[in-house]
C-alpha positions as CSV (number, residue, x, y, z in Angstrom):
1,X,0.2,0.2,-0.3
2,X,2.8,2.4,1.1
3,X,4.2,2.0,-2.2
4,X,1.5,2.8,-4.1
5,X,0.8,6.0,-2.5
6,X,4.8,6.6,-3.6
7,X,4.3,5.6,-6.9
8,X,1.1,7.7,-7.3
9,X,2.8,10.6,-5.1
10,X,5.4,10.2,-8.2
11,X,3.7,10.1,-10.7
12,X,1.8,13.4,-9.7
13,X,4.6,15.4,-8.8
14,X,6.1,14.3,-12.2
15,X,3.2,15.7,-14.5
16,X,3.1,19.1,-12.5
17,X,6.9,19.3,-13.4
18,X,5.7,18.3,-17.0
19,X,3.2,21.0,-17.2
20,X,5.4,23.7,-15.6
21,X,8.1,22.8,-18.4
22,X,5.2,22.9,-20.9
23,X,3.8,26.4,-20.1
24,X,6.9,27.7,-20.1
25,X,8.2,26.1,-23.3
26,X,8.8,28.8,-25.9
27,X,6.8,28.3,-29.3
28,X,9.7,26.7,-31.2
29,X,10.0,24.0,-28.6
30,X,6.1,23.4,-29.2
31,X,6.3,23.2,-32.7
32,X,9.2,20.8,-32.6
33,X,6.9,18.5,-30.4
34,X,4.2,18.7,-32.7
35,X,6.4,18.0,-35.4
36,X,7.6,14.7,-33.8
37,X,4.1,13.7,-32.6
38,X,3.1,14.1,-36.1
39,X,5.8,12.3,-37.5
40,X,5.2,9.3,-35.2
41,X,1.6,9.4,-36.1
42,X,2.2,9.1,-39.7
43,X,5.1,7.0,-40.1
44,X,5.0,4.3,-37.6
45,X,2.6,1.4,-37.1
46,X,1.7,2.3,-33.8
47,X,1.2,6.0,-34.6
48,X,-1.4,4.8,-37.7
49,X,-3.6,2.7,-35.2
50,X,-3.6,5.8,-32.7
51,X,-5.1,7.7,-35.4
52,X,-7.1,4.7,-36.3
53,X,-8.3,4.7,-32.9
54,X,-8.7,8.5,-31.9
55,X,-11.0,8.3,-35.6
56,X,-13.3,6.1,-34.1
57,X,-13.5,7.9,-30.5
58,X,-13.8,11.6,-32.5
59,X,-16.8,10.0,-34.4
60,X,-19.0,8.8,-31.1
61,X,-18.1,12.6,-29.9
62,X,-21.8,13.3,-31.2
63,X,-23.3,10.9,-28.6
64,X,-21.0,12.2,-25.7
65,X,-21.2,15.9,-26.3
66,X,-23.4,16.4,-23.3
67,X,-20.2,14.9,-20.9
68,X,-17.7,16.5,-23.7
69,X,-19.1,20.1,-23.0
70,X,-17.8,19.8,-19.2
71,X,-14.8,19.5,-20.5
72,X,-14.6,22.2,-23.3
73,X,-16.6,24.9,-20.9
74,X,-14.3,24.2,-18.1
75,X,-11.4,24.8,-20.0
76,X,-12.8,27.5,-21.5
77,X,-13.6,29.4,-18.3
78,X,-9.9,29.1,-17.1
79,X,-8.5,30.2,-19.8
80,X,-10.4,32.9,-20.6
81,X,-9.9,34.1,-16.7
82,X,-6.1,33.5,-17.0
83,X,-6.0,35.6,-20.5
84,X,-8.0,38.5,-19.2
85,X,-6.0,39.1,-15.9
86,X,-2.7,38.3,-17.8
87,X,-4.0,41.3,-20.4
88,X,-4.8,43.6,-17.2
89,X,-1.4,43.5,-16.4
90,X,0.2,43.5,-20.0
91,X,-2.0,46.7,-20.7
92,X,-0.8,48.7,-17.4
93,X,2.5,47.7,-18.2
94,X,2.3,48.7,-21.9
95,X,0.9,52.2,-21.0
96,X,3.6,53.0,-18.2
97,X,5.9,51.7,-20.8
98,X,5.0,54.3,-23.5
99,X,5.2,57.1,-21.4
100,X,8.4,59.3,-22.0
101,X,11.2,58.5,-24.1
102,X,15.0,58.4,-24.2
103,X,15.4,61.5,-24.8
104,X,13.6,63.5,-21.9
105,X,14.7,63.5,-18.8
106,X,13.2,63.3,-15.6
107,X,15.2,65.2,-12.2
108,X,14.2,63.8,-9.0
109,X,15.9,64.9,-5.1
110,X,18.8,62.5,-5.1
111,X,17.3,59.3,-3.4
112,X,14.0,60.0,-4.3
113,X,12.2,57.1,-5.9
114,X,9.1,59.1,-6.8
115,X,7.5,62.3,-7.4
116,X,5.7,62.0,-4.0
117,X,8.8,62.0,-2.0
118,X,10.7,64.2,-4.2
119,X,11.4,68.0,-3.1
120,X,13.6,70.4,-5.4
121,X,14.7,73.9,-4.6
122,X,13.6,76.7,-6.9
123,X,17.4,77.8,-7.1
124,X,18.3,74.8,-8.6
125,X,16.3,75.1,-11.8
126,X,18.3,77.9,-13.6
127,X,21.3,75.8,-13.0
128,X,20.1,72.8,-14.5
129,X,19.0,75.2,-17.4
130,X,22.7,75.9,-17.8
131,X,23.9,72.3,-18.4
132,X,25.3,70.7,-21.5
133,X,22.9,68.2,-23.5
134,X,19.6,70.1,-22.5
135,X,17.7,71.2,-26.1
136,X,16.9,74.8,-26.6
137,X,13.8,76.6,-28.7
138,X,14.3,78.6,-31.4
139,X,14.6,81.6,-29.2
140,X,17.5,79.7,-27.3
141,X,15.5,79.1,-24.0
142,X,16.1,75.6,-22.4
143,X,13.5,73.1,-22.9
144,X,12.8,72.5,-18.9
145,X,10.0,72.4,-16.9
146,X,9.6,72.2,-13.4
147,X,6.3,70.3,-12.2
148,X,4.4,69.6,-8.8
149,X,2.0,66.6,-8.8
150,X,-1.0,67.1,-6.4
151,X,-3.4,64.0,-5.4
152,X,-7.4,65.4,-5.9
153,X,-10.5,64.0,-5.4
154,X,-13.1,63.2,-8.6
155,X,-16.2,61.6,-9.0
156,X,-15.7,58.4,-10.7
157,X,-18.6,58.0,-13.4
158,X,-18.7,54.3,-13.0
159,X,-19.9,54.5,-9.8
160,X,-20.0,58.0,-8.3
161,X,-17.7,57.4,-5.7
162,X,-14.8,59.7,-4.5
163,X,-11.3,58.7,-6.4
164,X,-7.9,60.1,-6.4
165,X,-6.4,61.9,-9.6
166,X,-3.3,63.7,-10.6
167,X,-3.4,67.4,-10.5
168,X,-0.2,68.0,-12.7
169,X,1.2,71.6,-12.8
170,X,3.6,72.1,-15.3
171,X,6.1,75.0,-16.4
172,X,5.9,77.3,-19.4
173,X,8.0,74.9,-21.6
174,X,5.8,72.1,-20.9
175,X,4.8,71.2,-24.2
176,X,7.7,71.6,-26.1
177,X,9.0,68.8,-23.6
178,X,6.3,66.9,-23.4
179,X,5.9,66.6,-27.1
180,X,3.4,63.9,-27.3
181,X,0.7,66.1,-25.8
182,X,-1.8,67.2,-28.4
183,X,-4.8,69.0,-27.9
184,X,-8.1,67.8,-28.8
185,X,-10.8,69.9,-27.9
186,X,-10.8,73.7,-26.5
187,X,-7.1,75.2,-26.1
188,X,-4.3,74.9,-23.6
189,X,-4.4,77.0,-20.2
190,X,-3.1,80.4,-19.5
191,X,-0.4,80.8,-17.2
192,X,-1.7,82.4,-14.2
193,X,-5.1,81.5,-14.5
194,X,-6.8,78.7,-12.4
195,X,-7.4,77.2,-16.1
196,X,-7.1,73.7,-16.3
197,X,-6.7,71.0,-19.5
198,X,-7.5,67.3,-19.0
199,X,-6.3,64.0,-20.4
200,X,-9.2,61.8,-22.7
201,X,-8.8,59.1,-20.4
202,X,-9.6,60.9,-17.1
203,X,-12.1,62.7,-18.9
204,X,-13.5,59.3,-19.9
205,X,-13.3,58.2,-16.5
206,X,-14.5,61.3,-14.2
207,X,-17.2,63.4,-13.9
208,X,-17.4,67.0,-14.4
209,X,-14.4,67.2,-16.8
210,X,-16.2,68.3,-20.0
211,X,-14.6,71.7,-21.5
212,X,-16.2,74.7,-20.3
213,X,-17.3,73.0,-16.7
214,X,-15.9,74.2,-13.6
215,X,-14.2,72.4,-10.7
216,X,-14.1,73.0,-7.0
217,X,-10.0,72.0,-6.5
218,X,-8.1,73.3,-3.3
219,X,-11.4,75.4,-2.6
220,X,-10.7,77.3,-5.3
221,X,-12.6,77.3,-8.8
222,X,-11.0,75.8,-12.1
223,X,-12.6,76.3,-15.7
224,X,-11.5,73.2,-17.7
225,X,-10.7,74.8,-21.0
226,X,-9.3,72.3,-23.0
227,X,-8.9,68.6,-23.8
228,X,-5.7,67.0,-25.0
229,X,-4.4,63.2,-25.7
230,X,-1.1,61.7,-25.1
231,X,-1.5,58.2,-25.4
232,X,0.3,57.4,-22.4
233,X,0.1,57.3,-18.5
234,X,-0.2,61.4,-18.8
235,X,-3.9,60.8,-20.3
236,X,-5.2,60.4,-16.9
237,X,-3.9,63.6,-15.5
238,X,-5.5,67.3,-15.2
239,X,-2.6,69.7,-16.1
240,X,-2.6,73.3,-15.1
241,X,0.5,76.1,-14.9
242,X,3.0,74.7,-11.9
243,X,3.0,78.6,-10.5
244,X,-0.9,79.0,-10.0
245,X,-1.1,75.2,-8.5
246,X,2.0,76.1,-6.4
247,X,-0.1,79.2,-5.0
248,X,-3.6,77.6,-4.6
249,X,-1.7,74.6,-2.5
250,X,1.0,76.8,-0.8
251,X,4.0,74.5,-2.2
252,X,7.0,76.6,-2.0
253,X,9.4,73.8,-4.1
254,X,8.8,71.7,-7.1
255,X,8.4,68.1,-7.1
256,X,10.5,67.1,-10.3
257,X,12.1,68.6,-13.5
258,X,11.1,67.5,-16.5
259,X,13.7,68.1,-19.5
260,X,14.0,67.6,-23.1
261,X,17.7,66.3,-23.8
262,X,19.7,66.4,-27.5
263,X,18.9,62.8,-28.1
264,X,20.2,60.1,-26.1
265,X,23.6,61.4,-26.0
266,X,22.4,64.8,-24.8
267,X,20.6,62.7,-22.0
268,X,23.8,60.9,-20.9
269,X,26.2,64.3,-21.2
270,X,23.2,66.2,-19.3
271,X,23.3,63.2,-16.7
272,X,27.3,63.3,-16.1
273,X,27.0,67.4,-15.6
274,X,24.3,66.7,-12.9
275,X,26.0,64.3,-11.2
276,X,29.6,66.1,-11.3
277,X,28.1,69.6,-9.9
278,X,28.5,69.5,-6.1
279,X,25.1,72.0,-5.9
280,X,23.1,69.3,-7.5
281,X,22.5,66.4,-5.0
282,X,19.7,65.4,-7.8
283,X,19.2,61.7,-9.8
284,X,18.6,62.0,-13.2
285,X,16.9,59.0,-15.6
286,X,15.1,58.7,-18.8
287,X,11.3,59.9,-18.2
288,X,10.8,56.4,-20.2
289,X,12.6,54.2,-17.7
290,X,11.0,56.0,-14.8
291,X,7.7,55.5,-15.9
292,X,8.1,51.7,-16.7
293,X,9.7,51.5,-13.6
294,X,6.8,52.7,-11.6
295,X,4.5,50.1,-12.5
296,X,7.0,47.1,-11.9
297,X,5.4,46.2,-8.5
298,X,1.8,46.1,-9.6
299,X,2.4,44.4,-12.7
300,X,4.1,41.7,-11.0
301,X,1.3,41.7,-8.7
302,X,-1.3,41.3,-10.9
303,X,0.4,38.8,-13.1
304,X,1.1,36.1,-9.9
305,X,-2.5,36.8,-8.8
306,X,-3.8,35.5,-12.4
307,X,-1.2,32.8,-12.5
308,X,-2.5,31.6,-9.0
309,X,-6.3,32.0,-9.6
310,X,-5.7,30.1,-12.9
311,X,-3.9,27.3,-11.5
312,X,-6.5,27.0,-8.9
313,X,-9.2,27.0,-12.0
314,X,-6.8,24.6,-13.4
315,X,-7.2,21.9,-11.0
316,X,-11.0,22.1,-11.0
317,X,-10.8,22.0,-14.9
318,X,-8.4,19.0,-15.0
319,X,-10.9,17.0,-12.3
320,X,-13.5,17.7,-14.5
321,X,-11.9,16.2,-17.5
322,X,-11.1,12.9,-15.6
323,X,-14.3,12.8,-14.4
324,X,-15.4,12.8,-17.9
325,X,-12.8,10.8,-19.4
326,X,-13.0,8.2,-17.1
327,X,-17.3,7.9,-17.6
328,X,-16.3,8.0,-21.3
329,X,-14.0,5.2,-20.8
330,X,-16.7,3.1,-19.0
331,X,-19.2,3.8,-21.4
332,X,-16.9,2.4,-24.2
333,X,-15.5,-0.4,-22.6
334,X,-16.5,-2.8,-24.8
335,X,-15.5,-0.8,-27.9
336,X,-12.2,-0.6,-26.4
337,X,-11.8,-3.7,-25.7
338,X,-12.8,-4.8,-28.8
339,X,-10.1,-3.0,-30.6
340,X,-7.6,-4.1,-28.3
341,X,-8.6,-7.9,-29.0
342,X,-8.2,-7.1,-32.8
343,X,-5.1,-5.8,-32.0
344,X,-4.9,-2.4,-30.9
345,X,-1.9,-2.6,-28.2
346,X,-2.0,-0.5,-25.3
347,X,0.2,2.1,-26.6
348,X,-2.5,3.2,-29.4
349,X,-5.1,3.1,-27.1
350,X,-3.2,5.6,-24.3
351,X,-2.6,8.0,-27.1
352,X,-6.1,8.0,-29.0
353,X,-7.7,8.6,-25.5
354,X,-5.2,11.6,-25.0
355,X,-5.7,13.1,-28.7
356,X,-9.5,13.4,-27.9
357,X,-9.3,14.9,-24.6
358,X,-6.5,17.2,-26.2
359,X,-8.7,18.0,-28.9
360,X,-11.7,18.8,-26.5
361,X,-9.1,21.2,-24.5
362,X,-8.2,23.1,-27.7
363,X,-11.5,23.9,-28.3
364,X,-12.1,24.8,-24.9
365,X,-8.8,26.9,-24.9
366,X,-9.5,28.7,-28.2
367,X,-13.3,29.2,-27.2
368,X,-12.0,30.9,-23.6
369,X,-9.3,33.1,-25.8
370,X,-12.1,34.1,-28.1
371,X,-14.2,35.5,-25.4
372,X,-11.6,37.1,-24.0
373,X,-10.4,38.6,-26.9
374,X,-13.8,40.0,-28.0
375,X,-14.6,41.6,-24.2
376,X,-11.9,42.4,-22.7
377,X,-9.1,43.5,-25.7
378,X,-8.8,47.5,-25.4
379,X,-11.4,47.9,-22.7
380,X,-10.7,50.8,-20.8
381,X,-10.1,50.9,-17.0
382,X,-8.3,52.5,-14.1
383,X,-6.3,51.5,-10.9
384,X,-4.1,53.0,-8.3
385,X,-0.7,53.9,-9.7
386,X,2.6,55.1,-7.7
387,X,1.5,58.3,-6.7
388,X,-1.5,56.6,-5.4
389,X,-3.8,58.5,-7.8
390,X,-5.8,56.5,-10.7
391,X,-4.2,55.5,-14.1
392,X,-6.2,54.6,-16.8
393,X,-5.4,51.9,-19.3
394,X,-6.4,49.8,-21.5
395,X,-6.8,45.8,-21.5
396,X,-4.1,44.5,-23.8
397,X,-5.2,40.8,-25.3
398,X,-1.9,40.1,-26.9
399,X,-1.1,37.1,-29.3
400,X,1.5,36.2,-26.7
401,X,-1.1,35.6,-24.3
402,X,-3.8,33.9,-26.6
403,X,-0.7,31.6,-27.4
404,X,-0.2,31.0,-23.5
405,X,-4.1,30.4,-22.9
406,X,-4.0,27.6,-25.4
407,X,-0.7,26.2,-23.9
408,X,-2.6,25.8,-20.4
409,X,-5.7,24.6,-22.2
410,X,-3.3,21.6,-23.9
411,X,-1.8,20.7,-20.5
412,X,-5.0,20.7,-19.0
413,X,-5.8,18.2,-21.7
414,X,-2.4,16.3,-21.1
415,X,-3.0,15.7,-17.5
416,X,-7.1,15.1,-17.6
417,X,-6.5,12.9,-20.2
418,X,-3.5,10.6,-19.3
419,X,-4.9,8.3,-16.2
420,X,-8.4,7.9,-18.1
421,X,-6.2,6.8,-21.1
422,X,-4.0,4.2,-18.8
423,X,-7.3,2.7,-17.3
424,X,-8.9,2.4,-21.3
425,X,-5.2,0.5,-21.7
426,X,-5.4,-1.6,-18.7
427,X,-9.2,-3.0,-18.9
428,X,-9.4,-6.7,-18.8
429,X,-10.7,-7.6,-22.8
430,X,-12.7,-10.4,-21.7
431,X,-14.8,-8.6,-18.6
432,X,-15.1,-5.8,-20.6
433,X,-16.4,-7.7,-23.7
434,X,-19.2,-9.5,-21.9
435,X,-20.6,-6.1,-20.2
436,X,-23.7,-5.0,-21.6
């Protein structure tokens, strides 16, 4: 008895390891496995017998469609949830990765990980403007924007609750520094006035941001004079003049400085100049690297949660597949025994049952991927970013995620079909043939 438990435990462990290897296998490895199996099926006697047995099993599927649909629907649910969760993670990270570029620098206080805990004194801005590598406009002005970030409460369009949004104050040169920003409605704010332009992502998520409306922020009335699109994390923000924001919220220092540099060489030159000036205890990195780093923790958390939830559901789907295929083997006992009596060996029978299960799994996986893509791809949501304000982003159901979902489906089918297949191969021929 102990030996049997040990053997079963080792079998399950090997299956789990094999499933993990299969899920992690890159597409060339999957293609290699598929080609090897196909060649075996076509070029060997056992393979051809397995194909013949598979055709018999598939032909009987219409009589067992009710039970077989349990496998299809169960696996479709697993794959749909998994792909949707990972699409949320990928969409959030893609939004942050697309924010900024390699020729725009963000300057923070030394040791600061984000704008929220950075303080830069105003007397440092003129020093930064004179450093090498800083781009200038046609009038010779440095393309540099001192900025503030204030978290404010807005009302969600979804459920009417108060949520955090980022209210950013930017300098006069901000539109040249952040050159992705394009006004889509109205006009830019006027420096010195309490005017706001809003990102179209924020406009879709929060109430009261229509052009011409009035907001009360910091106990002051602000007029929405325009909307902009950037296609990145800034779409979730409200923008105004930095000095006006500082006066309203009684801020005497800046939090970050955005600097347009002369390409990648200019960025390296500017970073080196900041590092070598003892008056400037500041950190410099590209805006692209900064924003990509801000979503790392949350992206990893969503990915882990999605994988764990998918794995738990996969266990349920495996048991569903096991139950269904055990029942199929029981109802086809005479058919399987007859095949074995006329010359079908154990390996073709095992292969036939597993191919049948994996076909059902593939159908379920494709259905789950289709549903996830149709419902979630491009679906806009918002979540808390690193600055404790909402970041609007879209789910991104990529081809890589769909491929991963199909691999999960086939892995579930492999595990769910193995033990019923082994049982079919071990059926006593004489007793099975006597069953009615």
